[in-house]
Each structure stands twice: as C-alpha cells, then as structure tokens.
N, C-alpha and C positions, 0 to 999 in steps of 0.2 A: 560673742556673748549669747547669741540666740541658741547656740548649741548647748551651752551650760544651762540655760533656762529649760530647754527641751529635755535635757538629761535629768534635771531636778524634777521636772513635772513627771517624767516617766518613772523615776525612782519613787516618787510620792505615790503615784498610781499603783505601782507594783506592791509597795509596802502596805498601802491601804487595802488592796485586794487581799493580800496574804493575811493581814490582820483580821479582815472581815471574815475570811474563810476559817481562820482559827477560832474566832469568836462564835461563828455559826456551828462549827464542829463541836465546840465545848457545850453549846446549848443543846445540840442534838444528843451528845453523850449523856447529858443530864436527863434529857427527856426519855432516853432509852432506859436509863437506870430507874426512872420513875415508873416505866412500864413493868420492869422486873419487880420493883417494889409492890406494884399492884398485884402481880402474879403471886408473889410470896405472901401477900396479905390474904389472898384466897386460900392458900395452903394453911396459914396460921389460924384462920377463922373456920376452916373446914367447910367453906361455902363458896361454890363456884358460880353463883348466880350473877356475879359481876363480870364474867368473862368477856362480855361485849365491850367493856371499857379497856381491855388490853389485848384482845386477839381479833384478827380479821374473820369474816364469816367463813372463808375457805381455809382456815388454819388447819394444818396437819400436825400430829404429834406421834412420835414413835417412842414408846416407853422403854424402861430399862430391860424388859424381857421380850422386846420385839413386837408388842401389840401396836398396830398402826391405826390410829383414829383419824378419820377424814372429815373435816368440817368442824366448825366451832361447836356445834351442838353435840357431836360425838365426843369431842375433847372434854367438854363440860360434863357430860353424862358419866364418862369413864372416871374422871377425877372425882366427881361427887360420890359415885358408888364406892370407889376405893377409900375415900375419906370416911364415908359412913361405916365402912367395914374395918379396915386395918390401919389406916393412917390417922385415925381420929385423935390419937395422943402422940403421934410421931413428930418430933421437932425437926426443923429444916433450917439451916443457917447458911446464908451466902458467905463464901470465903473470898471470891474475887469475880470480877467481870471484866473481860477484855472485849473491846469493840473494834471492828474493822469495817470501814465504809467501802462498799463495793461501788456504789454510785451515791449521789446526794440523797436518794430516796430509798436505798437498800443498804442494810448493815447486817453483819454477822457478829453475833456475840458468843463468847465462850464463858459459860457460867459454871464456876466451880462451887459446889455446895456440899455441906455435910448433912447427912440424914441419920436420924436416930434409928435404933433397932425397931423392927416391926414383924408381925406374924401374919403373913398371907395364908390362905385366902380369906379368912374370916375374923382375924384379929385375936384369935385364941391360941395360946401356946399348946401345941399338940406334941411337943417334945422334939420334933424334927423340922419344924417349919420356920424357925427364927432366921430372919435376915439380919445379920449384925449391922451395927452402925458403921458408917463409912463415908467415903467421899464419892460423889458422882460428878460427871462433867456433862453439861448440856450444851449442845450446839443450837443456837437460836437464830432464826432469820427474822429480821424486822423490816417492815416497809413503812414509809412515811405516807400517810393518807390524810388529806385535808389538814396538813400541818401537825399531825399527831403520829407518833411512832407506835406501831402495833405489831404483835407477834404474828407471823404467818406460817412458820414451820419450826419444829423442835425435834431433837433426838437426844435422849438421855442415856448415858452409859455409866455403869458402876466402874470405879477405878479399882483394879486389882493391884494392891500394893506390892505383892510378890512379883508380879510380872513387870510392874513399873520400875522396880529396882534393876531390871535387866534391859531397860530401854536404851538401844544403841545411841540414840541422839543425846540423851542426857549423860550417858557414860562417856561420850566423846568430848564433852565439855569439861570434864574433870582434869 
C-alpha cells in the first residue's frame, strides 16, 4: 500500500511541477509579447523615448542593411533619426512571433512583420530610392531582469520572396 501512496505522491508532484512550468512559460510568453507590443508602440508613435521600458542598457541592434548599434542609447538614437526622416509614415504590422526559451531567463523570438514602403535616406521619393513594402524577420533575444522580459539583442532581415521560393527546407516538406 505504501508503494501506491508513494507512486501517487510522485505522480502528483510531477504533474504539479509540469503544470507549474507550463503556466510559468505561458506567463513568460505573454510578457515577451507585451515587450514586443511596447517596441511596436514606439514604431507606431515614432517616438523611442520609452526604449528603457523594453530594452536593456546594453542592447544591440543590427538593422536590415547591416548597421550595428551598440547600447540602448545608440539603438534609440538611430531609430529616432530614421523615424524622423523616412519611417514617419511607414506602417509596420506583426504577423507572428515564435518564442523558444534557452533558459528560464533567456528567450529567442522570431518576429515576422510586414513593413510598408519607404524612401531612404530622407523620406523623399527621388525616383530610385523606394524600398517596397514587404516582410522582414527579426531575431530577438530577450532576458528576464527583475521579473521583466527585456530585449537585449536584435537582427532584422528583409525576406526575399523570390529566394524564399527556392528554400530547400520548405521545398522538401512538399
């Protein structure tokens, strides 16, 4: 009889732990989505003064053309300058976010988003400088600091639809 009680207690403990981990993971995923929402809010308001609410002081960002900004202040400054110049009317829409936890305090997110057309470097159509609307994929690294998930590194790439059609991984799934 004691074996059965011990087995029941062990199963209860294992189920409870697994349920607790699932519950914590769901809460963490929601918190990470909230961080992404704050980041997108900065985009939509074209104001990056709130970056401290969603990024670590040592955050890095590599943009779609390979500019590497080191530290939250550089990330804020670069985004703000570009929003003041050519992103000021450019829409950005989240399509999906997948999250993988590396540790309980580190997560990698893959954010697929759709960006509207824009005209770098100054926001004016010069006839040859239009970047068409399209999809981008950002790899985001989040860390949990004092119970809050913050962005600590990001790299954004434009998706080339023509090249994506020849992706050997997706082609092998057909």
